[in-house]
C-alpha distance (Angstrom), angle and dihedral (degrees) to the residues before:
residue distance angle dihedral
M1 . . .
A2 3.81 . .
Q3 3.78 116.6 .
K4 3.82 116.1 -119.4
R5 3.80 120.8 -143.5
L6 3.79 138.4 168.6
M7 3.78 103.1 -123.7
Q8 3.80 143.3 166.8
G9 3.80 117.6 -117.4
N10 3.80 94.4 -113.9
E11 3.79 90.1 48.9
A12 3.80 90.0 50.8
V13 3.80 89.1 55.8
A14 3.80 89.6 52.9
E15 3.81 92.5 48.4
G16 3.80 91.3 46.4
A17 3.80 90.0 53.0
I18 3.80 91.4 51.0
A19 3.80 90.3 48.4
A20 3.82 88.5 51.5
G21 3.79 91.1 55.9
M22 3.79 101.0 -101.7
T23 3.79 112.4 167.0
F24 3.83 101.8 169.7
F25 3.81 130.0 52.6
A26 3.79 123.9 178.7
G27 3.77 119.4 -175.8
Y28 3.78 151.7 137.8
P29 3.84 125.0 -136.1
I30 3.79 116.1 -97.8
T31 3.79 132.8 153.7
P32 3.03 125.3 -81.6
A33 3.84 95.4 14.2
S34 3.82 101.8 50.4
E35 3.81 95.1 101.3
V36 3.81 90.6 70.8
L37 3.81 91.0 62.7
Q38 3.81 92.7 39.0
Y39 3.81 90.8 52.9
L40 3.80 96.0 46.3
V41 3.81 97.5 49.0
R42 3.80 86.7 67.1
R43 3.80 93.5 54.6
P44 3.82 113.8 90.9
E45 3.82 94.1 -159.3
V46 3.81 91.3 64.7
R47 3.78 129.1 65.9
A48 3.82 96.7 -140.2
I49 3.80 115.3 -179.6
Q50 3.79 130.8 -178.7
F51 3.78 106.9 -141.3
E52 3.80 127.7 -160.2
D53 3.81 93.1 -102.1
E54 3.80 144.8 -16.1
I55 3.81 94.6 -88.8
S56 3.78 93.1 59.8
S57 3.81 89.8 42.9
V58 3.80 95.1 58.9
C59 3.81 92.0 42.6
A60 3.80 88.3 53.4
L61 3.80 88.6 54.7
V62 3.79 90.4 55.9
G63 3.80 91.5 51.6
A64 3.80 94.5 43.6
S65 3.78 92.3 49.4
L66 3.80 92.8 48.7
A67 3.79 87.3 51.4
G68 3.81 89.2 57.0
A69 3.82 103.9 -96.8
K70 3.78 127.3 128.9
A71 3.80 102.2 -123.6
M72 3.81 139.9 -172.7
T73 3.78 143.5 175.3
A74 3.82 132.7 -165.2
T75 3.79 126.1 -152.1
S76 3.81 144.4 137.9
G77 3.81 132.9 -113.6
P78 3.83 101.2 -67.9
G79 3.80 92.4 45.6
F80 3.79 90.8 44.1
S81 3.81 88.4 56.7
L82 3.80 91.1 53.4
M83 3.82 90.5 51.2
Q84 3.79 96.4 55.7
E85 3.82 98.4 97.8
G86 3.81 90.5 50.7
I87 3.80 90.2 48.2
G88 3.80 89.6 53.2
L89 3.80 89.2 50.1
G90 3.79 89.5 52.0
H91 3.80 90.8 54.4
M92 3.81 93.8 47.3
M93 3.81 92.3 47.8
E94 3.83 91.5 41.1
T95 3.78 92.3 -125.8
P96 3.82 119.2 164.4
F97 3.81 120.0 -134.9
V98 3.84 137.9 126.8
I99 3.81 129.4 -114.7
V100 3.82 118.6 -164.3
D101 3.81 115.0 -159.6
V102 3.82 114.5 -167.7
Q103 3.80 97.7 -167.4
R104 3.80 126.9 -139.3
V105 3.81 135.8 177.3
G106 3.82 113.6 -70.8
P107 2.95 175.4 109.7
S108 3.81 103.5 -168.4
T109 3.80 114.2 -19.0
G110 3.80 89.6 -18.8
M111 3.79 113.5 156.8
P112 3.81 104.5 -25.8
T113 3.80 97.7 -170.1
L114 3.81 98.0 47.9
P115 3.81 127.5 77.7
A116 3.78 129.7 -118.4
Q117 3.79 141.5 160.8
G118 3.77 97.5 -134.3
D119 3.81 95.7 125.8
V120 3.80 96.5 65.7
M121 3.80 93.3 104.5
Q122 3.78 92.9 37.0
A123 3.80 89.1 57.6
A124 3.80 90.4 60.2
Y125 3.80 103.2 30.2
G126 3.81 107.7 19.4
S127 3.78 98.2 110.8
H128 3.79 126.6 59.6
G129 3.80 126.7 -97.0
D130 3.80 127.2 20.3
Y131 3.78 119.5 -45.9
F132 3.79 133.9 142.9
P133 3.82 114.8 -137.8
I134 3.77 128.6 -165.3
V135 3.82 108.7 -129.7
F136 3.82 128.3 -174.0
Y137 3.81 127.0 -169.2
P138 3.86 115.6 -173.2
N139 3.82 124.1 -171.5
S140 3.81 105.1 -150.2
V141 3.80 140.9 43.8
Q142 3.81 89.3 -108.7
E143 3.78 90.9 53.8
L144 3.80 92.2 46.0
Y145 3.79 87.8 58.6
E146 3.81 94.5 45.2
Y147 3.79 97.5 42.6
T148 3.77 92.9 49.0
I149 3.81 84.8 62.5
H150 3.81 90.3 45.5
A151 3.81 89.7 49.7
F152 3.80 92.0 55.8
N153 3.79 91.3 46.7
A154 3.79 92.5 48.3
A155 3.81 90.0 48.4
E156 3.80 90.7 54.8
E157 3.80 93.0 45.1
S158 3.80 94.2 47.8
Q159 3.80 97.1 33.4
S160 3.80 89.1 -134.5
P161 3.81 142.5 103.4
V162 3.82 111.3 -80.8
I163 3.80 123.1 -157.4
L164 3.79 125.6 -142.1
L165 3.81 112.0 -165.1
S166 3.77 121.6 -154.2
D167 3.82 132.5 154.4
G168 3.76 141.6 -142.9
Y169 3.81 93.9 -86.3
L170 3.79 95.5 49.2
G171 3.78 94.7 41.0
H172 3.80 92.5 55.5
L173 3.81 97.8 34.7
Y174 3.82 118.3 113.2
E175 3.81 119.1 -146.0
T176 3.78 137.2 152.0
I177 3.79 110.5 -103.3
E178 3.78 137.8 -178.7
M179 3.79 113.7 -121.7
K180 3.79 112.0 -149.8
R181 3.77 113.5 -137.9
N182 3.80 98.0 -164.3
A183 3.80 104.3 40.6
R184 3.80 115.9 171.8
L185 3.79 106.0 -108.0
R186 3.77 134.1 -167.3
K187 3.80 114.6 -134.6
R188 3.78 125.7 -145.1
K189 3.81 107.7 -86.1
R190 3.76 103.4 -173.8
P191 3.82 128.1 59.4
P192 3.81 120.3 -100.9
L193 3.79 126.7 -109.4
G194 3.82 115.7 -47.7
V195 3.82 95.6 14.2
G196 3.79 125.5 111.0
G197 3.80 96.9 9.0
R198 3.79 94.6 -70.8
H199 3.79 119.9 163.0
F200 3.78 123.6 -156.9
T201 3.78 125.4 -155.7
G202 3.77 140.8 145.9
L203 3.80 89.7 -132.4
T204 3.78 126.7 96.4
S205 3.80 105.5 -88.2
V206 3.79 141.9 -178.4
D207 3.81 120.2 -154.4
N208 3.83 89.1 -8.7
T209 3.80 90.9 -54.9
P210 3.84 117.6 118.6
T211 3.82 112.1 -119.0
P212 3.83 104.7 175.0
Q213 3.83 93.9 157.8
N214 3.80 98.4 52.3
P215 3.83 113.1 92.4
E216 3.80 93.6 -177.0
A217 3.80 91.0 53.2
H218 3.78 89.7 52.3
R219 3.80 91.9 49.8
R220 3.80 90.5 52.1
M221 3.79 91.5 47.7
I222 3.81 93.6 50.7
A223 3.82 91.1 47.4
R224 3.80 90.2 51.4
L225 3.81 93.2 48.4
Q226 3.81 92.3 47.8
A227 3.80 93.5 49.0
K228 3.81 90.8 48.3
Q229 3.81 93.8 50.5
R230 3.81 92.6 47.2
K231 3.81 91.1 50.0
V232 3.79 93.8 50.9
G233 3.81 92.9 40.4
A234 3.81 90.2 54.5
R235 3.82 88.7 62.1
Y236 3.81 88.8 60.5
A237 3.82 100.3 40.1
H238 3.80 90.8 137.9
Y239 3.78 123.1 164.1
E240 3.80 143.0 149.6
Y241 3.79 117.9 -124.7
I242 3.80 123.6 -174.6
S243 3.79 108.9 -171.7
N244 3.79 123.8 -153.8
R245 3.80 118.1 -170.7
K246 3.80 91.9 -167.0
A247 3.80 94.2 53.5
D248 3.79 125.9 88.1
T249 3.83 92.2 -169.2
L250 3.80 130.5 74.2
V251 3.81 116.2 -159.0
V252 3.80 117.2 -153.2
C253 3.80 115.1 -157.7
F254 3.80 140.3 148.1
G255 3.79 143.9 -175.5
S256 3.79 121.6 18.6
L257 3.82 91.6 -23.9
S258 3.81 90.0 65.2
R259 3.80 88.8 64.4
A260 3.80 88.9 63.5
V261 3.81 91.6 48.0
M262 3.83 97.1 50.1
P263 3.86 95.1 76.3
L264 3.82 87.3 62.3
A265 3.81 93.2 63.0
D266 3.83 90.2 111.4
R267 3.82 88.6 67.5
Y268 3.79 104.8 30.4
A269 3.77 140.1 32.8
I270 3.80 110.8 -119.0
F271 3.80 132.1 -149.3
R272 3.81 118.6 -171.7
P273 3.81 116.0 -175.4
I274 3.80 112.9 -155.2
L275 3.79 90.9 -178.9
L276 3.81 104.2 56.6
Y277 3.81 96.5 175.5
P278 2.97 131.7 65.0
P279 3.83 83.4 33.5
I280 3.80 116.6 -116.5
E281 3.79 105.5 -103.7
E282 3.81 93.1 -160.5
F283 3.80 88.8 68.9
S284 3.80 92.0 77.2
E285 3.82 91.0 63.6
I286 3.81 92.3 47.4
A287 3.80 92.1 49.5
K288 3.82 91.6 56.0
R289 3.80 89.3 70.6
Y290 3.82 92.8 65.9
K291 3.77 133.8 66.3
K292 3.81 94.3 -146.5
V293 3.79 133.5 30.6
V294 3.81 120.7 -163.5
V295 3.80 121.6 -169.0
V296 3.82 111.2 -154.3
E297 3.80 114.9 -166.7
M298 3.80 139.2 153.0
N299 3.80 94.3 -113.0
A300 3.80 137.9 62.7
G301 3.82 92.4 -82.8
Q302 3.80 119.4 -58.5
Y303 3.80 112.5 141.5
V304 3.80 90.9 41.9
R305 3.81 86.0 79.2
V306 3.80 90.6 58.7
V307 3.81 91.0 47.9
Q308 3.81 92.6 50.6
R309 3.79 91.3 49.6
L310 3.80 91.0 52.0
M311 3.82 93.6 46.7
R312 3.81 96.1 38.2
R313 3.78 88.9 -139.7
T314 3.79 138.5 79.9
A315 3.78 121.9 -71.9
L316 3.81 126.5 -166.7
S317 3.80 116.9 -114.5
L318 3.80 121.3 -143.2
P319 3.82 110.0 -175.5
M320 3.80 119.6 -162.3
I321 3.81 104.2 -164.7
G322 3.79 131.6 175.5
G323 3.79 104.3 46.2
D324 3.81 96.6 -94.8
L325 3.80 104.2 119.3
D326 3.80 98.9 -163.0
V327 3.82 108.2 -179.6
L328 3.81 94.0 -162.1
R329 3.80 90.8 50.5
L330 3.78 89.7 48.6
E331 3.80 91.2 51.6
E332 3.80 92.4 49.0
R333 3.81 93.4 47.8
L334 3.80 92.5 48.1
K335 3.77 90.4 51.8
W336 3.81 91.3 47.8
I337 3.80 97.2 47.7
T338 3.81 94.7 46.2
T339 3.81 92.0 47.6
A340 3.79 96.2 44.4
S341 3.80 96.1 47.8
């Protein structure tokens, strides 16, 4: 029988990581993600280290993973930005680890204690070059626990860094959750650094041999990485869809903001992607049933671009900026934008 506990969102991430078999955590304190590090330093089964900054933290994840450990870090937007080169290295070297981004209002220091969803594009395109990340965004403390486990599994299956998005509301929310004792876990398939003749480099390579002057080799490598990420992502194409035959409008939302939208299900159909990237292809068929599609997000309009690409038609964008998630204001703005369009 699953154990029930009242738990904060950031603590649920930490417990999910432990349940997934994480043994190494590297991080640096940052609001509103610091509780993950604070929680893990008290757990003897995890080697949790506070590094001097976020750059060294993500580089430590690469080394720990290559040495055979399941590894994770937790940060917020500014720290996530600093980690981008290391994340790109993880993709090139096909190194599995998990990055948790508890988002806050930005840019720069912004409003550290208030939530936002301004890192949605950064999660997919923050590093340089072409890479194809798997990105989850839960909307409850229970889902934070479960999708931390999924993130570790997806990292092992794809041999790549996997990103778990959260935000200031979810990270500091307290809810009763069920902790699964026998979660299905993916074990490390490949040997660690220095075993089995493996070579590791940030350069384009073929058969473990660097080939930085071969454009065709790079094209083949990128095609292979993209196909691999799409295949693994398809196994986790999780979403919540609330249909409404009377409605002509479909509202797309995710994360903590989706909790404010759900009470409006008597007026609108609602689609909540839990897997943000790779985008859920099935969405395009669902969207065809509705005259209008509105993407509500706590930023100036980022995921609406993904939605429009999937639908191949225009979607309405409803930005909720500033960290004050006012449900009445949201309801009024939804009514206005759907009537005016």
